[in-house]
N, C-alpha and C positions, 0 to 999 in steps of 0.2 A: 504494500500500500504506500503510495507516494505521500510524503509529508504535506499536509494542507497548506502550511506556510509557503512551501516551495511552489505548490500549484497556484497560489495567488500571485507569486512573483512571475511564474510562467504566463499567467493571464495578461500581464502587461504587454507581452510580445504577441500573444494570440488572444485578442480581447473578446472573441465570441466563438460560438460553436462552429460556424462556417470556416473561420480562420484555422481553428484547430483541426477540423476534418480535412481541409485542403492540404495542410502540411502533412498529415498522416498519409494521405494519398500519394503526395510527392515523395515522401521518405520510403514508403513501401516500393514505389517504382524504382528508386535509386538502388535499393537492395538487390534488385534483379539485374542491374547492369553488369557487364563483364568486369572482372577485377582489373584494375589498372596495372600497367607493366612497371616492375621494379628493376632497377639496374644496380649492380654491386661492383664497385671498383676498389682496388687496394694499392697501396704503395706507389702513389703518383710521383713522389720525389721530384717535384718541381718541373715535370715534363709538360709544360703548358700547351705546347703545340700538339703533341700526341694526344693529350687528354681532350683538348678542344675538338680535335677531329673525331675521336671516339664518341664524345658526347653529342656532337652535331650530327653525326651519321647514325646515332643510336646503335653503334657497334655493328653496322651493316644491315640492321633491320629496315631502315628507311629504303635502302636499295632493293631489298626483297619486296617491299610494298610496291615500289615502282615497277619491278619486273612482273609482279602479279597483275597489276593494272594494265600495263601497256606492252607486254611482251609481243603480243600478236598484232599490235596496231602502230607501234612506234619503232623506228630503227634503233639498233644498239647504240650508235653514236649519240642519238638524241636522248636515249634513256640515261646514258652515262652523264651527259650534260645536265639533265634534269636533277639527277642525284647530286652532282657537284654544286648545283645551284642551291639546293636545300642546305648543303653543308656550309658553303661559303658564297652567298649571293653577291656580296660586294666584289669579290675577286672575279667571278664569272662575268658579271655585268661590265666590269672595267675593261674586259677584253673584247667587248662588242663594239661594232662600228655603228654609232647612233645615227650617222648620216646615210646609212644604207637604206635604199627604198623599201627593203623587206623587213626593216627593223621593227616597225609598228606591228606588222603581221606576226613576227616572231614573238613579240611581247604578249599579244592577245592569245596566241596558241599556248604559250608558256603559262600564262595566268590560268587559263582553262585547265591545263594539266595539273598545276599546283593545287587548284581547288579540289580536284578529284583526289589527290594524295591527302590533302587536309581532311576531306570528308572521311576517308578511310581511317586515318589515325585518330580522328576525333569521335568516331562512332561509338566508342565505349564510355563516353562522358555525357553528362547532362548538358543541355544547351546553355544553361546558366554558368556551368563550370568552364565551358569553352569560352564564353563571353568574358569571363574574368581574366582569362589569359590574353585577350585581345587588347592591343593599344587603342586608346580612345579615338584616334584619328580615323581608323578604318573599321571600327567595330561594327557599325551598322552595315556597311557594304559587305564585309566578310560574312556576317551573319546571314544576310540575304542570299549570298552566293552558295553558302553551305546548306541552306535549308529550302531554297526555292526549287520546286520541281522543274524539270526540263520538258514537260509535256507541251503540246501546242499552245496551251493557255498561257504559259509563262516563258516559252522559249525566246520570244522576242525581248521580253523584260530582262531575262538572264543575259542575253547577248548584248543588250544596250548598256548594262552595267559595265561589262568588260570593255566595250567600245569607249565609254565615257572615261574610264580610268586612263586609257591610252591617249585619248584626244586632249585631256586636261594636263598631260605631261606628268602624271603621277605613277606611271607604270613601274618605274624602277623602285620607287619607294614602296609601292604595293607589293612587288615581288619580294623585296627584302623583308617586309612585314609578315607576309604569309609564310615565307620560308622559316622565319623564327617561330611562328605559331605551330608549324608542322613539327619542328624540333621539340617544342615544349610539350606538345600533345603525345609525342612518341614515348616520352619517359614520364611516368606518373610520380614515382618516388625514386630518389637517388641516395644510395648508401655508400659512404666512403669509409673503408675499413682501415683507416690510419695511414700515417706517414705521408703527409702532404709535402713536408719540407725536406731540404738537404739534397745534395748530389746534382739534381737537375738545375737548369738555369733560372727558372722563374716560378717559384712557389707563390709569389705575390699575385701573379696572373691567374694561377689556379684558384687561389682564394677569391679573387674578383669574380671569376666564373661561378664559383659555388654560391657566392653571396647574391648573384643574380638569378639563381635557380629557385623555383617556387616551393619545392618540398625536398629538403635534404637533411640528412643526419650524418654525423661524423663519430666514429669510434676511435678515440685517440691512439696514436702510435708513439713509440719512444722518441722518434724524431720530432713529433709535434710537441710532446711534453718538454723536450729540451728547449724549444723556442718559447713555449709558455713560461718556463722557468726563467729564461733570460729576460723576458718581459716583466717578471716580478722583481728583477734586480739581483738574482742569484749570480754571483761573480763567476763561479765555476762554469755555469751554463752559458753565461755571456761569452766566456773564453771558448767554450766548446762550439757554440754556434759560429763564431768568427773563424775558428780553426777549420771546421768542416767546410765553411764557405770558401775560404782561401784554398783549401786542399783540392776543391773541385772547380777552382777558377770562377767562382760565382760572384765576382765583384759587381756586376750589374745589379744582381739581386740585393746585395748588402747596401751598396752606395746609392744607386739610382732608384731601386725598388723601395727600399725602406729608409733611405737617408742616413745610414750608419756611417759616420765619418771615420775613415780608416787612415786619415793623414797622419795622426799622431803615431799610430802603429808603424806606418811606413818609415817615418823619420827615425823612430826609436830603433827599428830593425836595421835600417841602413847604417846607423852609427855603431850599434853594439856588435853587429855581425858583418861589418864591412870587409874583414879579411877572411870570412868563413863562406865558402861556396854553398853551404847548406844543401848539398846535392840530394841527400835522401829526402828532403822536404820539397822537392820539385812538384808542383801541383799536377793533378790529372787534368788534361785538356780535353774534355768531352764536348765543350761548347765554347765558342769565341765570344768575348765581351764586345758589345756594341758601343756602350757609352763610357765605360771605365776600364779600358784595356790597361793592364799593368805589366810592366817588364817582368818576364818569368824569373830571372835571378833575384829581383827584388821581392817578388811574390814568395819565393822559397825562403828568403830571410824572414819575411813577415810570418810565414807559416811556422818556422821554428820558434820565433820569438813568442807567439801566442801559445804554442804547444807547451813550452817550458812554464809559462805563466799558469796554464791550465793544470799541469801536473802538481805545481806547488799549491794552488788553491784547492785541488781535490784532496791533497794530503792534509791540509788544514781542516777541511770539512769532515774527513774521516775521523780526525782526532776529536772533533766536536761531538761526534756521534758514535761512540763505541758500540752502541746497539746494532749498528749496521754490520759489524763483524767483517770489516773490509781492510784490516790492517795490512794484509798481504798485497794490497794494491798500492801501497806507499812504497815507491821504488827509488826515488831520488836519494834517499838515505842509505840505499844498498850499494851505491856506486863507490868504487875505489878510484878517486880522481887521479891519483898519481900514476896508477898502472892502466887506467882506461878500461876497467872491467866492472862487472856487476855480479853480485852473488845472490841468487834466488834459491832458497832452500839450501841444499848442500852443493849446488853446482855453481861454478863461476864461469861467466861468459865474457868474451871480448865485446866491447861496444863498437858499433859501426860509426859512431860519431863521438869524439872525445872532447869537443869544445863546448864548455859550459861557462861562459864569462859572467853570467848573472847568478850562478848557483854557488853559495858558500858551503864548503865542505863541513863546516861546524854547524851551520843552520840551513840545511838544504831546502827547507820548505818556506823560508822567509822570502817575501818579495823585496826587491830593491826599492828604494824610494821612487825611482823612475817607473818601475813596473807597477807599483801601487797607484801612482798617478794615472798611468795609462789605462789600467783596467777600470778605474772609476770613470774616466773620460768616456770609455766605450759603453759602460753601463748607463751613463747619462744619455748617450746617443740612442740607446734602445728605449729608454723611458720617455724620451721626447719625440719619438716617431709616431705621428698621428696615424699614419696608414697601418703600422704594425699594431697599434692599440686597437684600431677598428677590427683588424683581422683576428687578433687574439680574443677579443670579446665575442666574435662570431664563433670561434672554436669552443668557447665556454657555453654560449647560448644554444648551440646546435650540436654540442658534443657530449660524450660520456665515455665511461670505461667499457660499457657494453650496451647492447640494445636487444630486446626481444620484440620482434615485429612480424606479424603474420606467420607465426609458428617457426620463425628462423631466429637463431641466436647469433649475434654478430659481435666479434671482438677481434682485436688486432694480433696480440701476441700468443699467449697460451694461458691455460689454467694450470697452476703449479701442481705437479704430481710427484709421487715417490715411485721408485722402481717397481714396487708391487701393485701399482695401479690405484693407490689411495690418494686423496687430495692432500697435498703437502700443507703443513701448518706453519704459521708465522706468529711469533709472540710480539704483541703490541701492548706494552705496559703490563697490566695484569690479565690481559685477554689473549686467547689463542684463536686465530682466525684462519679460515681456509675457504676455498671455492668461492661461491657467490658473495659470502660475507666479507671476504678479503677484498674483492673488487669493489664492493659498496664502500668499504672503509677508504680505499684508495681514491675513489671518486670524490668523497668528502674532503680529503686532504688536498687534492688538486685544486678544488674550488677555494679552500681556505688560503692557499698560497697567493691567490690573486685578490680575493675579496675581504680577507681579514684586515684588521687595522694595520696600515703600513708601519713597519718597524717593530711591531709587537712580537713577543716571543712566539706566539702562536703562528704568526705569519712567517717568521724566519725559519722555524722548524718545518713548516709545511713546504716552504720554498726549497729547503735543503732536501726534503723528501722527493721533490721533483727530480733532483739530481740522482737520487737513489733509483728512481724509476727508469732513468736513462740507462743505467749500467749496473744496478745492484743484482746480486746473485739470486735474490728472491723477488725480483720484479717480474710480474707476468707480462709486462710490455717488452722486456729485454729477453728473458727466457734462457739465459746462458750463465755459466759459472763465473765468468769474468769478462771484462772488456780489455783486450790485449793490445790497446793502442800503443802504449809505451814500448812493449816488446817488438811490435811490428816496425816501429821506427828504429830502434837501437840494437836489436839482437837478430842475428841472421838465423840462428838455429830454429827450425820450424816447430819443434816440440813446445817452444815457449809461446807460440802464437795460438795454440789450441784453446778454443772457447767451447767447452763442453755444453751441449744443449740439454735442456730439461728433459727428463724421461717422457714428458707429454708427447714429444715429437715422434717417438717410437710407438707409444701406446695408442695414438689415434689411428693407427692402422687397424685396430681391433674395434669391432662394433660395440662390444661391451663397454669400452671406455667412453665412446661418444654417447651412448645411451645414458651412462652415469652422469656425464656432464649436462646433458639436456634435462634430465630429471632434477639436477641440482638447481637449475634455473626455472623450474616449474613447467617445463615443456614435455609434451608427449612424444617419445622417440618414434612412435608409429607414424607421426604426421609432421615431423620437424627436421630441421637441418642446422648444422653449424657452418657459418661462413667466416673464414679465418684469413689473415694476411701474414705479413712480417717476414716469412722465410721464402725466398725465391724457389720455385719448383724447377728443378734441373731436368728439363725434358730431354736434353741431350744424353743424360745419364740414365734415362729410362724411368724417371720419377713421374708420378701421376698426381694431378691436383685433386683427384677424387679419392677420398679415404673412407674406410669402414663401409664399403659397399654402397656409397652414396649418401652417408649420413653427414660427412664433413667435406667441405671444399676449401682448399687453400688457393687463393686467387691472386697471389703475387707471382705473376708470370714474366715480369721484366719490362714494364712500361719504361722504367728507368734504364737509360743507355748503359749505366754502370754495371748492370746485371745481365745484359743480353748475351754476353759471351758464355755465361753460365747456363742461361735458360734456353737460348737459341730462338726465342720468340719475342714478340713485342707486347706481351701482357695478356691478361684474361679479362673478360667481362662475364659475370654471372647474370643471367636474365630470367626473371620470374614473371610470366604472364598468365593469362587465364587458362591457357592450354597446357603449358609445360614449363619445366625448369631446363634452361639450356646454358651451355658454356661456350662462349665465343673465344677462340684462340686467334690472336692478332699477329700479323707480320710486324717486324720493327717499323716504326713510323718512317724512318729515313728511306726504307725500301717501299713502303706502301704509298708514300706521297709521289713517287715517280710514276706510278700507274695504279690508282685506287681500284680500278675495275679488275686488274689482273692479280692484285694482292689483297683481295677481300678476305675477311676473317673466315676461319673454318668453324662451322657451327656444329656442336654436338648436343643433341637432346639427351639429357641425363635422367629425366623423369617426366612421364606423361601423367597428367592429372586424370583421375578416374572419370571426371566429368568437367565441363567447363566451369571454372570458378567464377563466382559473382562477388559483388561488393559485400553481400551478406556473409561471405566466408572469411572476410578480413577483420582485422582489429577495428578499423573504422566502421565496418558493418555492425559490429557488436555495440558500438556507441550509438549508431543510428537506431538499432533495435531498441536500445534503452530509451532514446528520445521518443520513439513510437509508443512505448509503454507509458511514458509519462504524459504524453499528449492524449492518449486514450483515457487516462485517468481524468485529465482536465476536461475532455469532452463529456465524460459521464457527469462530472461535477456541474457543468453547464446545464446538461439536460435534466438533472434531478433538482436543480435550483440551489445547489450548495454555493455556487459562485455566480454572481450576477454578470450577465453579458453586457457589452457596451456596443 
């Protein structure tokens, strides 16, 4: 029975029986519409061009719609052009000769075809939902074209609308607008399973794209949390973000994208390391900088300078938090500076680089006054970046450690487990946490790091915890025994580089493990899946993204160029529509953009639904059903006189 007080509040929106009954009819109809299409991406790592293409093309689905509509009536060349027009209308239109006598005719035919595509992708939505996606300028015209029938009674009307668009010189704007509407209708919900930042050239542009999307959620990854921590003022994470940015030559992102001023770092590095070639710190050049090209030898010096600062700051942070049990990761104090060696455990290794002009053998974790000033200057640059602040707030408002949506469990890294298949425990104060409870605790701490009173002990501890999430042995976002960054820089012996993965990554091959995880989060394994990122799937070595007989999908397939040598592909998209669950395997974007038609993704249907799913089968459908129940109670109250109609 609905609370009478709530019914009276509901009556303000539906003031009489007719209004309530009308809405009940509308909502019941919505429940019968086909379920909207959900897209799942993971580990975008700043690859804005590749992500933009996958998003705009709906991972190849838009091309499939065009083939279905026009394969028998339109040439292959024209179908390819139509698909490219939807993906990038400005680019295609810029290549057209507007002075050609046939240009107006081409515009009218193109508009007609785009309207047919739009009708197809919009068919599973209510008319009002589609109208909400339309820009105000062309809303009426598009609505008429989508819903006017083309029988004799309206054929002239329909044609005249298209003629008028061309005659008034609005064809190009209209084509751009309806292409955008097609893209928006092709994807109903967008899920990003973590790691938007680092390695690739433009995480800022990826964030801009996400902020313009109508329905998106983000499950934080360890690289995202690193940037979030830098935004809270955590000095170790400020150094980490700058180090990774320089190591992948992402100067455009840091300086032009977010306005992080690296001049002080470049001056410091040029002076302190002027006689040091810093060879082992030469950046990976995966992308060229457009706005802020930096001399590679100088970049190597900057890379080494910020790395040493980071290792010092991390040692200080570990000393502040003995509960992290990470004393083994403090390595600067294990160096024999005279002999150029380092002793780890019982083994002594020669160092690949023996020049440490800013490290005091007596106090190796102390920053020099110049380093202290430098890292605080960089931290101020992060805190003063308006664009970064906007993006970080979006990560908080649309992000979480995990999400349960439409019977799917989404998270980036792992659920900590022991070798025997049990949930691993973590001691937090006087509590012992595991599984879902631990992820809920982490979610709370991540939010405290940004929203607690600045400078308070609560905020500082939570901010330090973000660093632990980046690289801690019991961080479910990291999922490894250690971050071997120091060893990879300074020690040749590969056994020191090993980062042992959590048992989770072997256990998820077993159906029993995945069922256990799903039940932990309140989901029925018979009708649910886990969607996971973080670990690139090495297709070249025979690995499969599908685990436990289809209960779990790891969808980090290498959108990031940094991983494509390992994976052999250009990423995955998991697609969940009303008919099936499908996995799109993409070619590397550098290859695909040479010829999109020849390098289309490979689509694998991994599960067919027993019947076509409707809105009523979704989480949103459950909310709609609840609304119907409440409105039915209101309707009864009107009809039996308990509430007066207006």
